[in-house]
GUNUMI-976249 format. One record per residue: residue number from 1; x, y, z of N, C-alpha, C, CB in turn. Coordinates in steps of 0.02 Angstrom, whole numbers, plus 50000, padded with zeros to 5 digits. Glycine has a CB too. Layout:
<recs>
(NUM; (X; Y; Z); (X; Y; Z); (X; Y; Z); (X; Y; Z)) ...
</recs>
This chain:
<recs>
(1; (50043; 49941; 50000); (50000; 50000; 50000); (50045; 50062; 50000); (49952; 50000; 50061)) (2; (50020; 50115; 49969); (50060; 50175; 49962); (50023; 50237; 49986); (50082; 50184; 49890)) (3; (50061; 50285; 50012); (50034; 50350; 50031); (50053; 50398; 49976); (50061; 50374; 50100)) (4; (50007; 50440; 49956); (50023; 50490; 49905); (50014; 50559; 49935); (49978; 50482; 49842)) (5; (50061; 50603; 49920); (50056; 50672; 49942); (50078; 50715; 49884); (50100; 50685; 50005)) (6; (50037; 50762; 49866); (50055; 50805; 49809); (50073; 50874; 49835); (49997; 50809; 49758)) (7; (50128; 50901; 49811); (50148; 50969; 49829); (50154; 51009; 49766); (50213; 50969; 49869)) (8; (50120; 51065; 49763); (50123; 51106; 49704); (50131; 51177; 49725); (50061; 51096; 49661)) (9; (50158; 51218; 49683); (50170; 51286; 49703); (50134; 51337; 49660); (50242; 51300; 49702)) (10; (50089; 51370; 49688); (50051; 51431; 49671); (49981; 51419; 49689); (50055; 51450; 49596)) (11; (49934; 51438; 49697); (49879; 51421; 49738); (49861; 51347; 49736); (49820; 51461; 49719)) (12; (49849; 51320; 49791); (49836; 51249; 49795); (49766; 51233; 49773); (49848; 51223; 49866)) (13; (49760; 51182; 49733); (49694; 51164; 49706); (49671; 51098; 49733); (49696; 51162; 49629)) (14; (49606; 51093; 49747); (49578; 51030; 49769); (49575; 50982; 49709); (49507; 51040; 49799)) (15; (49582; 50917; 49723); (49581; 50869; 49668); (49556; 50802; 49695); (49651; 50861; 49637)) (16; (49538; 50758; 49648); (49514; 50692; 49667); (49573; 50648; 49688); (49475; 50659; 49609)) (17; (49558; 50592; 49721); (49610; 50544; 49739); (49643; 50519; 49676); (49581; 50485; 49782)) (18; (49708; 50516; 49677); (49744; 50495; 49617); (49746; 50419; 49613); (49815; 50523; 49618)) (19; (49745; 50392; 49553); (49748; 50319; 49545); (49816; 50292; 49565); (49732; 50299; 49473)) (20; (49818; 50230; 49586); (49882; 50200; 49608); (49933; 50198; 49552); (49870; 50130; 49634)) (21; (49909; 50196; 49489); (49955; 50190; 49433); (49997; 50251; 49421); (49917; 50174; 49373)) (22; (49977; 50309; 49448); (50016; 50368; 49437); (49972; 50428; 49422); (50065; 50357; 49382)) (23; (50004; 50484; 49400); (49969; 50546; 49387); (49969; 50559; 49313); (50003; 50605; 49425)) (24; (49910; 50573; 49285); (49905; 50586; 49213); (49948; 50645; 49193); (49832; 50597; 49193)) (25; (49982; 50639; 49137); (50022; 50693; 49108); (50078; 50718; 49155); (49977; 50751; 49090)) (26; (50099; 50675; 49202); (50152; 50694; 49247); (50217; 50660; 49228); (50133; 50677; 49320)) (27; (50272; 50693; 49243); (50338; 50665; 49228); (50375; 50654; 49293); (50378; 50712; 49181)) (28; (50413; 50600; 49298); (50450; 50586; 49360); (50499; 50642; 49376); (50487; 50519; 49354)) (29; (50505; 50657; 49441); (50554; 50705; 49465); (50599; 50670; 49515); (50520; 50767; 49498)) (30; (50660; 50693; 49522); (50708; 50660; 49565); (50725; 50704; 49625); (50772; 50643; 49526)) (31; (50740; 50674; 49683); (50760; 50713; 49741); (50816; 50761; 49724); (50781; 50667; 49799)) (32; (50808; 50824; 49745); (50857; 50875; 49730); (50842; 50914; 49667); (50924; 50845; 49724)) (33; (50796; 50889; 49625); (50780; 50924; 49562); (50744; 50989; 49577); (50736; 50879; 49517)) (34; (50758; 51041; 49538); (50727; 51106; 49546); (50667; 51113; 49499); (50777; 51163; 49535)) (35; (50609; 51132; 49525); (50548; 51140; 49486); (50532; 51214; 49479); (50488; 51103; 49519)) (36; (50514; 51236; 49419); (50503; 51307; 49405); (50430; 51325; 49402); (50537; 51326; 49340)) (37; (50412; 51383; 49430); (50346; 51412; 49423); (50354; 51484; 49401); (50305; 51407; 49489)) (38; (50301; 51515; 49374); (50305; 51584; 49349); (50253; 51627; 49382); (50297; 51585; 49273)) (39; (50273; 51687; 49405); (50227; 51733; 49436); (50191; 51775; 49384); (50263; 51778; 49485)) (40; (50140; 51814; 49406); (50102; 51855; 49360); (50145; 51908; 49326); (50045; 51889; 49397)) (41; (50199; 51927; 49359); (50243; 51978; 49330); (50300; 51947; 49290); (50272; 52022; 49385)) (42; (50296; 51882; 49278); (50349; 51848; 49240); (50407; 51824; 49282); (50375; 51893; 49187)) (43; (50405; 51836; 49347); (50459; 51815; 49391); (50463; 51740; 49395); (50451; 51845; 49461)) (44; (50523; 51714; 49405); (50535; 51643; 49411); (50540; 51622; 49484); (50598; 51622; 49372)) (45; (50497; 51577; 49504); (50495; 51551; 49572); (50507; 51476; 49568); (50427; 51568; 49608)) (46; (50552; 51451; 49609); (50567; 51379; 49604); (50570; 51348; 49672); (50633; 51369; 49566)) (47; (50564; 51281; 49673); (50570; 51243; 49734); (50604; 51177; 49718); (50500; 51231; 49766)) (48; (50635; 51149; 49769); (50676; 51089; 49760); (50639; 51028; 49786); (50744; 51096; 49795)) (49; (50641; 50974; 49748); (50613; 50911; 49770); (50651; 50886; 49832); (50614; 50857; 49713)) (50; (50617; 50865; 49885); (50652; 50843; 49946); (50697; 50783; 49934); (50601; 50826; 50000)) (51; (50751; 50781; 49972); (50794; 50722; 49974); (50789; 50692; 50044); (50868; 50740; 49955)) (52; (50829; 50642; 50059); (50825; 50608; 50123); (50831; 50655; 50182); (50878; 50554; 50128)) (53; (50874; 50706; 50175); (50884; 50753; 50231); (50828; 50802; 50241); (50948; 50790; 50220)) (54; (50780; 50805; 50194); (50726; 50854; 50197); (50658; 50820; 50210); (50723; 50894; 50133)) (55; (50658; 50756; 50224); (50597; 50719; 50237); (50603; 50686; 50306); (50582; 50665; 50181)) (56; (50556; 50700; 50351); (50562; 50676; 50419); (50496; 50649; 50446); (50587; 50732; 50465)) (57; (50502; 50605; 50494); (50444; 50580; 50531); (50462; 50583; 50605); (50424; 50507; 50509)) (58; (50426; 50627; 50642); (50443; 50637; 50712); (50513; 50666; 50718); (50436; 50572; 50752)) (59; (50553; 50637; 50762); (50622; 50661; 50769); (50670; 50623; 50725); (50644; 50655; 50840)) (60; (50644; 50573; 50689); (50687; 50531; 50647); (50690; 50558; 50576); (50662; 50458; 50647)) (61; (50738; 50535; 50539); (50745; 50553; 50469); (50750; 50489; 50428); (50807; 50599; 50457)) (62; (50693; 50458; 50413); (50695; 50396; 50374); (50716; 50409; 50302); (50627; 50361; 50375)) (63; (50743; 50358; 50272); (50761; 50364; 50202); (50699; 50366; 50159); (50807; 50305; 50181)) (64; (50705; 50396; 50100); (50650; 50395; 50052); (50643; 50325; 50023); (50662; 50446; 49995)) (65; (50693; 50282; 50032); (50688; 50212; 50013); (50676; 50171; 50076); (50755; 50188; 49976)) (66; (50613; 50170; 50099); (50597; 50140; 50163); (50586; 50065; 50159); (50537; 50172; 50192)) (67; (50567; 50039; 50101); (50554; 49968; 50093); (50586; 49944; 50028); (50479; 49953; 50094)) (68; (50611; 49883; 50027); (50639; 49858; 49964); (50587; 49860; 49908); (50664; 49786; 49974)) (69; (50604; 49892; 49853); (50561; 49894; 49795); (50503; 49942; 49803); (50534; 49826; 49781)) (70; (50502; 49982; 49856); (50446; 50028; 49867); (50471; 50096; 49888); (50398; 50000; 49920)) (71; (50516; 50126; 49851); (50545; 50190; 49868); (50496; 50247; 49855); (50610; 50202; 49830)) (72; (50504; 50301; 49894); (50463; 50361; 49883); (50479; 50389; 49815); (50476; 50413; 49938)) (73; (50427; 50410; 49778); (50438; 50438; 49711); (50402; 50504; 49705); (50413; 50389; 49657)) (74; (50423; 50544; 49656); (50395; 50611; 49645); (50378; 50618; 49571); (50446; 50666; 49667)) (75; (50320; 50648; 49557); (50299; 50662; 49489); (50275; 50734; 49485); (50242; 50613; 49465)) (76; (50298; 50770; 49434); (50280; 50841; 49427); (50235; 50851; 49366); (50343; 50884; 49421)) (77; (50184; 50892; 49375); (50135; 50904; 49323); (50120; 50978; 49318); (50071; 50864; 49337)) (78; (50112; 51003; 49256); (50090; 51072; 49244); (50019; 51072; 49218); (50138; 51108; 49194)) (79; (49975; 51111; 49251); (49905; 51113; 49232); (49890; 51164; 49179); (49863; 51128; 49292)) (80; (49827; 51167; 49154); (49809; 51211; 49099); (49811; 51285; 49115); (49740; 51195; 49076)) (81; (49808; 51303; 49180); (49810; 51373; 49199); (49877; 51395; 49228); (49755; 51387; 49250)) (82; (49929; 51355; 49214); (49995; 51374; 49237); (50014; 51347; 49305); (50001; 51447; 49239)) (83; (49969; 51310; 49338); (49985; 51283; 49403); (50034; 51225; 49396); (49922; 51260; 49440)) (84; (50077; 51216; 49444); (50126; 51163; 49444); (50118; 51123; 49507); (50199; 51192; 49438)) (85; (50117; 51057; 49501); (50109; 51015; 49560); (50158; 50957; 49558); (50037; 50990; 49566)) (86; (50182; 50938; 49617); (50226; 50881; 49623); (50193; 50830; 49669); (50296; 50901; 49651)) (87; (50178; 50771; 49643); (50147; 50718; 49682); (50199; 50674; 49714); (50099; 50677; 49639)) (88; (50192; 50664; 49779); (50238; 50620; 49816); (50202; 50554; 49830); (50262; 50653; 49883)) (89; (50231; 50499; 49812); (50203; 50434; 49827); (50245; 50403; 49883); (50201; 50387; 49764)) (90; (50213; 50393; 49941); (50248; 50370; 50001); (50229; 50297; 50014); (50230; 50414; 50063)) (91; (50277; 50253; 50025); (50263; 50181; 50030); (50216; 50160; 50085); (50325; 50145; 50038)) (92; (50225; 50185; 50148); (50182; 50161; 50202); (50186; 50209; 50261); (50204; 50090; 50224)) (93; (50155; 50189; 50317); (50150; 50233; 50376); (50217; 50245; 50409); (50102; 50202; 50425)) (94; (50269; 50206; 50392); (50335; 50217; 50421); (50373; 50271; 50383); (50374; 50153; 50421)) (95; (50346; 50294; 50327); (50379; 50344; 50285); (50374; 50413; 50316); (50349; 50344; 50214)) (96; (50411; 50462; 50291); (50408; 50530; 50318); (50339; 50561; 50315); (50457; 50575; 50281)) (97; (50324; 50603; 50364); (50261; 50641; 50365); (50273; 50715; 50355); (50224; 50629; 50430)) (98; (50337; 50735; 50354); (50356; 50805; 50344); (50401; 50809; 50282); (50392; 50835; 50407)) (99; (50382; 50853; 50236); (50421; 50861; 50174); (50440; 50934; 50165); (50381; 50835; 50113)) (100; (50504; 50946; 50159); (50531; 51014; 50154); (50554; 51028; 50083); (50589; 51024; 50204)) (101; (50524; 51079; 50053); (50541; 51100; 49984); (50577; 51167; 49987); (50476; 51104; 49940)) (102; (50644; 51169; 49981); (50679; 51233; 49981); (50653; 51279; 49926); (50754; 51221; 49972)) (103; (50637; 51341; 49945); (50611; 51390; 49898); (50666; 51436; 49873); (50556; 51431; 49930)) (104; (50660; 51455; 49810); (50706; 51504; 49781); (50664; 51561; 49754); (50751; 51472; 49725)) (105; (50659; 51616; 49793); (50620; 51674; 49773); (50666; 51730; 49750); (50575; 51697; 49832)) (106; (50644; 51771; 49702); (50684; 51828; 49681); (50697; 51876; 49740); (50650; 51866; 49624)) (107; (50747; 51917; 49734); (50766; 51964; 49786); (50707; 52011; 49802); (50827; 52006; 49765)) (108; (50693; 52019; 49867); (50640; 52064; 49888); (50572; 52032; 49892); (50637; 52121; 49843)) (109; (50564; 51971; 49867); (50499; 51937; 49870); (50486; 51911; 49941); (50497; 51879; 49819)) (110; (50423; 51909; 49961); (50405; 51886; 50027); (50346; 51837; 50023); (50387; 51945; 50073)) (111; (50337; 51798; 50076); (50279; 51753; 50080); (50232; 51780; 50134); (50302; 51680; 50096)) (112; (50167; 51770; 50124); (50117; 51797; 50169); (50065; 51743; 50184); (50084; 51860; 50139)) (113; (50070; 51707; 50241); (50021; 51655; 50257); (49951; 51684; 50265); (50042; 51619; 50322)) (114; (49901; 51649; 50239); (49831; 51671; 50244); (49793; 51629; 50294); (49798; 51667; 50175)) (115; (49737; 51657; 50318); (49697; 51622; 50369); (49670; 51556; 50344); (49640; 51667; 50391)) (116; (49659; 51550; 50277); (49630; 51488; 50250); (49681; 51433; 50240); (49595; 51502; 50185)) (117; (49745; 51447; 50257); (49797; 51396; 50250); (49839; 51403; 50187); (49767; 51329; 50251)) (118; (49820; 51449; 50143); (49860; 51461; 50083); (49917; 51509; 50099); (49816; 51490; 50026)) (119; (49964; 51516; 50054); (50021; 51560; 50063); (50030; 51602; 50000); (50086; 51520; 50079)) (120; (50022; 51668; 50007); (50030; 51713; 49951); (50103; 51732; 49943); (49986; 51776; 49960)) (121; (50126; 51738; 49881); (50193; 51762; 49866); (50187; 51832; 49838); (50230; 51714; 49816)) (122; (50220; 51880; 49870); (50220; 51950; 49848); (50287; 51970; 49818); (50202; 51997; 49906)) (123; (50285; 52013; 49768); (50347; 52036; 49738); (50378; 52092; 49780); (50336; 52060; 49666)) (124; (50433; 52121; 49756); (50469; 52171; 49795); (50427; 52234; 49806); (50533; 52190; 49760)) (125; (50376; 52245; 49764); (50332; 52303; 49772); (50273; 52287; 49819); (50306; 52326; 49704)) (126; (50271; 52225; 49844); (50217; 52206; 49889); (50154; 52182; 49854); (50200; 52262; 49932)) (127; (50157; 52172; 49789); (50099; 52149; 49751); (50100; 52072; 49745); (50098; 52181; 49680)) (128; (50042; 52040; 49752); (50039; 51967; 49746); (50052; 51944; 49675); (49971; 51941; 49770)) (129; (50095; 51893; 49667); (50110; 51867; 49600); (50093; 51793; 49595); (50184; 51878; 49584)) (130; (50065; 51765; 49648); (50047; 51694; 49647); (50037; 51670; 49718); (50100; 51653; 49611)) (131; (50020; 51608; 49725); (50010; 51582; 49793); (50015; 51506; 49794); (49942; 51604; 49820)) (132; (50027; 51481; 49854); (50023; 51410; 49867); (49955; 51399; 49898); (50082; 51384; 49913)) (133; (49912; 51360; 49865); (49843; 51354; 49888); (49838; 51316; 49953); (49802; 51321; 49836)) (134; (49780; 51322; 49984); (49765; 51285; 50046); (49776; 51210; 50034); (49693; 51299; 50070)) (135; (49815; 51177; 50076); (49828; 51106; 50066); (49768; 51063; 50084); (49889; 51084; 50106)) (136; (49765; 51004; 50056); (49713; 50955; 50072); (49745; 50886; 50071); (49653; 50960; 50023)) (137; (49712; 50840; 50104); (49736; 50771; 50103); (49676; 50725; 50114); (49791; 50759; 50156)) (138; (49673; 50669; 50079); (49621; 50618; 50088); (49652; 50549; 50091); (49568; 50622; 50031)) (139; (49620; 50504; 50127); (49645; 50436; 50129); (49614; 50395; 50072); (49629; 50403; 50197)) (140; (49628; 50331; 50071); (49606; 50289; 50015); (49530; 50282; 50013); (49637; 50221; 50021)) (141; (49496; 50298; 50069); (49423; 50293; 50071); (49390; 50360; 50058); (49401; 50266; 50138)) (142; (49430; 50411; 50043); (49402; 50477; 50031); (49395; 50518; 50094); (49336; 50471; 49998)) (143; (49417; 50492; 50151); (49413; 50529; 50214); (49466; 50583; 50217); (49420; 50482; 50273)) (144; (49450; 50636; 50254); (49495; 50693; 50260); (49552; 50678; 50308); (49458; 50756; 50282)) (145; (49613; 50694; 50288); (49672; 50688; 50330); (49698; 50757; 50345); (49728; 50644; 50295)) (146; (49714; 50771; 50407); (49741; 50836; 50426); (49808; 50848; 50393); (49747; 50841; 50503)) (147; (49816; 50907; 50364); (49880; 50925; 50332); (49889; 51000; 50336); (49882; 50901; 50258)) (148; (49950; 51023; 50332); (49963; 51095; 50335); (50022; 51112; 50290); (49978; 51117; 50407)) (149; (50024; 51175; 50271); (50078; 51201; 50229); (50104; 51264; 50262); (50053; 51214; 50155)) (150; (50169; 51266; 50276); (50199; 51323; 50310); (50266; 51341; 50278); (50208; 51307; 50385)) (151; (50285; 51403; 50289); (50352; 51424; 50269); (50396; 51424; 50330); (50351; 51495; 50235)) (152; (50450; 51385; 50327); (50498; 51381; 50382); (50566; 51401; 50354); (50499; 51310; 50414)) (153; (50590; 51459; 50375); (50652; 51484; 50347); (50644; 51499; 50274); (50709; 51434; 50357)) (154; (50684; 51467; 50233); (50680; 51476; 50160); (50648; 51416; 50126); (50749; 51488; 50132)) (155; (50607; 51379; 50162); (50577; 51318; 50134); (50501; 51318; 50143); (50607; 51257; 50167)) (156; (50468; 51284; 50096); (50397; 51269; 50102); (50393; 51199; 50132); (50360; 51274; 50033)) (157; (50356; 51192; 50187); (50353; 51128; 50222); (50281; 51103; 50226); (50382; 51135; 50293)) (158; (50270; 51042; 50203); (50205; 51011; 50208); (50207; 50955; 50259); (50182; 50984; 50139)) (159; (50159; 50957; 50306); (50150; 50904; 50355); (50086; 50866; 50337); (50146; 50932; 50428)) (160; (50089; 50800; 50335); (50030; 50758; 50323); (50023; 50712; 50384); (50036; 50715; 50256)) (161; (49968; 50721; 50421); (49961; 50687; 50486); (49926; 50619; 50480); (49921; 50732; 50534)) (162; (49959; 50573; 50446); (49932; 50505; 50443); (49957; 50465; 50502); (49952; 50470; 50376)) (163; (49925; 50408; 50515); (49945; 50363; 50569); (49949; 50292; 50542); (49895; 50367; 50629)) (164; (49967; 50245; 50585); (49970; 50175; 50564); (49901; 50148; 50547); (50002; 50132; 50618)) (165; (49848; 50180; 50573); (49780; 50158; 50559); (49751; 50190; 50496); (49736; 50173; 50618)) (166; (49787; 50237; 50466); (49762; 50272; 50406); (49755; 50223; 50348); (49808; 50330; 50387)) (167; (49701; 50231; 50309); (49691; 50190; 50249); (49733; 50220; 50193); (49616; 50186; 50229)) (168; (49783; 50183; 50172); (49827; 50207; 50119); (49801; 50185; 50051); (49899; 50181; 50130)) (169; (49815; 50224; 49997); (49859; 50283; 49996); (49824; 50346; 50021); (49885; 50294; 49927)) (170; (49864; 50393; 50046); (49841; 50460; 50064); (49863; 50507; 50008); (49868; 50483; 50134)) (171; (49817; 50549; 49985); (49833; 50598; 49933); (49829; 50668; 49962); (49786; 50590; 49871)) (172; (49881; 50707; 49953); (49880; 50777; 49976); (49905; 50821; 49920); (49924; 50786; 50040)) (173; (49881; 50883; 49917); (49899; 50925; 49860); (49901; 50999; 49874); (49853; 50913; 49804)) (174; (49961; 51028; 49878); (49968; 51100; 49871); (49990; 51117; 49800); (50019; 51128; 49923)) (175; (49975; 51174; 49770); (49999; 51190; 49703); (50016; 51262; 49693); (49947; 51170; 49654)) (176; (50056; 51275; 49641); (50075; 51345; 49624); (50038; 51367; 49563); (50152; 51351; 49613)) (177; (50002; 51422; 49568); (49966; 51449; 49511); (49977; 51524; 49509); (49889; 51433; 49515)) (178; (49995; 51550; 49451); (50014; 51621; 49449); (49956; 51668; 49443); (50061; 51632; 49394)) (179; (49894; 51645; 49438); (49836; 51688; 49445); (49814; 51724; 49383); (49850; 51737; 49495)) (180; (49858; 51751; 49342); (49838; 51786; 49281); (49864; 51744; 49223); (49865; 51860; 49278)) (181; (49819; 51710; 49187); (49840; 51664; 49136); (49801; 51677; 49072); (49831; 51592; 49158)) (182; (49836; 51684; 49015); (49804; 51688; 48950); (49747; 51739; 48947); (49777; 51620; 48930)) (183; (49760; 51799; 48970); (49710; 51851; 48965); (49655; 51847; 49016); (49680; 51850; 48898)) (184; (49667; 51813; 49072); (49617; 51809; 49125); (49650; 51822; 49193); (49583; 51740; 49125)) (185; (49612; 51851; 49238); (49632; 51856; 49308); (49586; 51810; 49347); (49628; 51931; 49335)) (186; (49615; 51762; 49383); (49576; 51715; 49421); (49580; 51732; 49495); (49600; 51642; 49408)) (187; (49523; 51739; 49529); (49522; 51747; 49601); (49510; 51679; 49633); (49467; 51797; 49622)) (188; (49544; 51665; 49689); (49529; 51604; 49725); (49469; 51616; 49771); (49591; 51579; 49765)) (189; (49450; 51567; 49811); (49390; 51574; 49853); (49398; 51627; 49906); (49374; 51507; 49886)) (190; (49458; 51633; 49934); (49470; 51685; 49984); (49463; 51754; 49952); (49540; 51677; 50015)) (191; (49494; 51764; 49895); (49491; 51828; 49861); (49420; 51845; 49838); (49539; 51829; 49802)) (192; (49384; 51794; 49812); (49315; 51803; 49792); (49272; 51823; 49852); (49287; 51739; 49759)) (193; (49285; 51791; 49909); (49248; 51808; 49970); (49259; 51879; 49992); (49267; 51761; 50025)) (194; (49321; 51903; 49985); (49336; 51972; 50003); (49296; 52020; 49959); (49410; 51986; 49996)) (195; (49294; 52006; 49894); (49257; 52049; 49848); (49182; 52047; 49864); (49269; 52029; 49775)) (196; (49157; 51989; 49885); (49086; 51981; 49900); (49063; 52025; 49957); (49071; 51908; 49916)) (197; (49106; 52038; 50005); (49088; 52080; 50063); (49110; 52152; 50054); (49118; 52051; 50127)) (198; (49130; 52169; 49992); (49148; 52238; 49977); (49219; 52257; 49991); (49104; 52282; 50014)) (199; (49261; 52207; 50005); (49332; 52221; 50017); (49371; 52209; 49952); (49360; 52177; 50075)) (200; (49428; 52239; 49946); (49467; 52231; 49886); (49509; 52168; 49887); (49512; 52291; 49876)) (201; (49503; 52127; 49835); (49545; 52067; 49829); (49616; 52086; 49811); (49516; 52019; 49777)) (202; (49624; 52143; 49776); (49689; 52170; 49759); (49679; 52245; 49749); (49719; 52136; 49694)) (203; (49729; 52284; 49769); (49721; 52357; 49768); (49711; 52385; 49698); (49781; 52390; 49799)) (204; (49732; 52348; 49647); (49728; 52373; 49578); (49666; 52349; 49541); (49791; 52353; 49540)) (205; (49624; 52307; 49573); (49562; 52286; 49542); (49509; 52340; 49552); (49538; 52218; 49570)) (206; (49458; 52344; 49508); (49405; 52393; 49517); (49371; 52385; 49584); (49354; 52388; 49461)) (207; (49341; 52439; 49609); (49304; 52437; 49671); (49248; 52386; 49667); (49276; 52507; 49688)) (208; (49237; 52346; 49720); (49183; 52297; 49718); (49114; 52326; 49703); (49180; 52260; 49784)) (209; (49106; 52392; 49713); (49043; 52424; 49697); (49035; 52441; 49623); (49036; 52486; 49736)) (210; (49088; 52431; 49583); (49084; 52444; 49511); (49033; 52398; 49479); (49154; 52436; 49477)) (211; (48999; 52424; 49427); (48945; 52386; 49395); (48970; 52347; 49335); (48889; 52433; 49374)) (212; (48943; 52287; 49326); (48955; 52247; 49266); (48892; 52207; 49250); (49017; 52199; 49276)) (213; (48865; 52219; 49191); (48804; 52183; 49171); (48745; 52196; 49217); (48818; 52110; 49169)) (214; (48740; 52257; 49244); (48685; 52275; 49287); (48692; 52253; 49359); (48624; 52246; 49259)) (215; (48748; 52224; 49377); (48760; 52203; 49446); (48828; 52228; 49470); (48757; 52126; 49452)) (216; (48835; 52237; 49535); (48900; 52257; 49561); (48946; 52196; 49561); (48893; 52287; 49633)) (217; (49011; 52209; 49560); (49059; 52154; 49564); (49050; 52117; 49630); (49132; 52180; 49557)) (218; (49032; 52153; 49683); (49020; 52120; 49747); (48963; 52071; 49743); (49007; 52173; 49802)) (219; (48909; 52089; 49708); (48851; 52044; 49701); (48870; 51983; 49659); (48792; 52081; 49669)) (220; (48910; 51993; 49607); (48933; 51937; 49566); (48976; 51890; 49608); (48972; 51962; 49504)) (221; (49020; 51919; 49647); (49063; 51878; 49690); (49023; 51842; 49743); (49117; 51921; 49723)) (222; (48970; 51874; 49768); (48928; 51842; 49819); (48893; 51780; 49791); (48876; 51892; 49844)) (223; (48870; 51785; 49728); (48840; 51726; 49696); (48891; 51670; 49688); (48811; 51746; 49627)) (224; (48952; 51689; 49668); (49005; 51639; 49661); (49018; 51604; 49727); (49070; 51672; 49635)) (225; (49023; 51642; 49781); (49035; 51613; 49846); (48979; 51566; 49868); (49044; 51668; 49899)) (226; (48917; 51587; 49855); (48860; 51547; 49875); (48855; 51481; 49837); (48796; 51587; 49866)) (227; (48883; 51479; 49778); (48880; 51418; 49736); (48945; 51380; 49735); (48860; 51437; 49666)) (228; (48993; 51399; 49779); (49056; 51363; 49783); (49102; 51376; 49724); (49043; 51290; 49787)) (229; (49094; 51433; 49691); (49135; 51450; 49633); (49179; 51511; 49648); (49091; 51463; 49572)) (230; (49217; 51532; 49598); (49260; 51590; 49604); (49248; 51636; 49544); (49334; 51569; 49608)) (231; (49272; 51697; 49550); (49265; 51747; 49496); (49326; 51748; 49453); (49252; 51817; 49526)) (232; (49315; 51753; 49387); (49370; 51764; 49341); (49354; 51825; 49297); (49382; 51701; 49296)) (233; (49406; 51863; 49281); (49399; 51922; 49239); (49436; 51910; 49173); (49426; 51985; 49274)) (234; (49403; 51923; 49118); (49436; 51924; 49053); (49468; 51992; 49046); (49387; 51909; 48994)) (235; (49532; 51994; 49029); (49567; 52058; 49024); (49597; 52067; 48954); (49622; 52062; 49078)) (236; (49603; 52130; 48935); (49632; 52145; 48869); (49625; 52219; 48855); (49598; 52104; 48815)) (237; (49629; 52236; 48792); (49625; 52305; 48770); (49563; 52314; 48728); (49689; 52325; 48731)) (238; (49520; 52361; 48747); (49459; 52372; 48709); (49415; 52424; 48743); (49420; 52307; 48701)) (239; (49363; 52445; 48708); (49317; 52495; 48734); (49265; 52463; 48779); (49283; 52533; 48676)) (240; (49239; 52502; 48826); (49185; 52479; 48868); (49205; 52436; 48927); (49138; 52442; 48827)) (241; (49268; 52428; 48939); (49290; 52387; 48994); (49298; 52427; 49058); (49355; 52353; 48977)) (242; (49311; 52391; 49112); (49325; 52423; 49176); (49400; 52435; 49182); (49299; 52380; 49236)) (243; (49420; 52496; 49194); (49492; 52509; 49200); (49521; 52480; 49264); (49506; 52584; 49197)) (244; (49583; 52458; 49260); (49619; 52435; 49319); (49650; 52494; 49354); (49673; 52382; 49300)) (245; (49660; 52489; 49418); (49686; 52544; 49458); (49763; 52543; 49458); (49660; 52540; 49529)) (246; (49795; 52597; 49479); (49868; 52599; 49481); (49897; 52541; 49521); (49892; 52666; 49511)) (247; (49953; 52516; 49497); (49987; 52461; 49530); (49973; 52394; 49497); (49966; 52457; 49601)) (248; (49932; 52394; 49444); (49916; 52332; 49409); (49978; 52301; 49379); (49864; 52344; 49355)) (249; (49986; 52233; 49385); (50043; 52200; 49353); (50032; 52188; 49279); (50056; 52133; 49388)) (250; (49972; 52204; 49254); (49956; 52194; 49183); (49986; 52251; 49141); (49880; 52189; 49172)) (251; (49993; 52241; 49076); (50019; 52294; 49033); (49977; 52357; 49038); (50023; 52270; 48961)) (252; (50009; 52415; 49029); (49974; 52479; 49033); (49917; 52482; 48983); (50024; 52537; 49020)) (253; (49859; 52505; 49006); (49801; 52511; 48962); (49755; 52451; 48962); (49823; 52524; 48893)) (254; (49777; 52395; 48991); (49734; 52336; 48993); (49678; 52347; 49043); (49775; 52273; 49011)) (255; (49619; 52320; 49028); (49562; 52326; 49072); (49521; 52263; 49073); (49519; 52385; 49051)) (256; (49470; 52262; 49114); (49425; 52204; 49119); (49372; 52208; 49065); (49392; 52201; 49189)) (257; (49368; 52156; 49023); (49321; 52154; 48967); (49266; 52103; 48978); (49358; 52137; 48904)) (258; (49269; 52065; 49032); (49218; 52015; 49046); (49225; 51989; 49116); (49221; 51959; 48996)) (259; (49169; 51966; 49145); (49168; 51938; 49213); (49129; 51873; 49210); (49137; 51988; 49264)) (260; (49155; 51821; 49241); (49122; 51756; 49239); (49140; 51716; 49301); (49141; 51716; 49174)) (261; (49110; 51656; 49308); (49125; 51611; 49363); (49168; 51553; 49337); (49060; 51585; 49396)) (262; (49205; 51521; 49382); (49240; 51459; 49365); (49250; 51419; 49428); (49309; 51474; 49331)) (263; (49269; 51356; 49421); (49283; 51313; 49478); (49342; 51269; 49461); (49221; 51270; 49498)) (264; (49373; 51239; 49511); (49431; 51197; 49501); (49494; 51238; 49493); (49421; 51153; 49440)) (265; (49551; 51204; 49486); (49615; 51239; 49476); (49630; 51286; 49533); (49614; 51279; 49411)) (266; (49638; 51350; 49519); (49656; 51401; 49568); (49599; 51415; 49616); (49677; 51466; 49532)) (267; (49538; 51396; 49600); (49479; 51409; 49641); (49478; 51360; 49699); (49413; 51404; 49599)) (268; (49512; 51376; 49752); (49515; 51333; 49811); (49520; 51376; 49873); (49574; 51284; 49807)) 
</recs>
């Protein structure tokens, strides 16, 4: 039996339990390998696949090769919206429960833990350029397993609280998503919730009281929240759009040309 834990960098997305055979469209990664993600401003953010010294259980440091023929493995996958995830397959309950991914952020960048368990990455100007989504974990029966994602020093650390009684495999998934992809700005559930109550999800987005299609952005976000969805904005250059406010990471003159709902991916 195997435990699976997925770590991805930029907002973490919820996902179904992965099949034992592996992750679709994923490529094997090796301990020590550096994985690249891209921020909304084009910045390069990377993290390192854990090796034996970065994976721990309690006070011990077990090897990633805990059983003959059943070594811990890593698979990295890039999603359609730019999110990057690394799935960890753990052999059994004796394997590590703490996985440390050394982060490489550009100079001046900072991390900002959120109340929902996600971690926002801000650039040197203090503007968000991506996030590590709220982590999740499920056992082989679909039951919820406690897990957390924290920044410790210069590393992203995921804890998965399985026990010897846990039904394996356990699947956990944090991911990196840069938020603005292919002419769209995607808000996650936390950001959508802020807009729904009239607060700004980002200082450079239009005021939640701004009108679109006969409704305020706050009302649109409120509907998204009530239905378990998130808000997405189509952005580009054209007449009749909502202008973005100063500080926008988008090209000068770009504005909002459409508002819609979405789910999955960054919406977590």
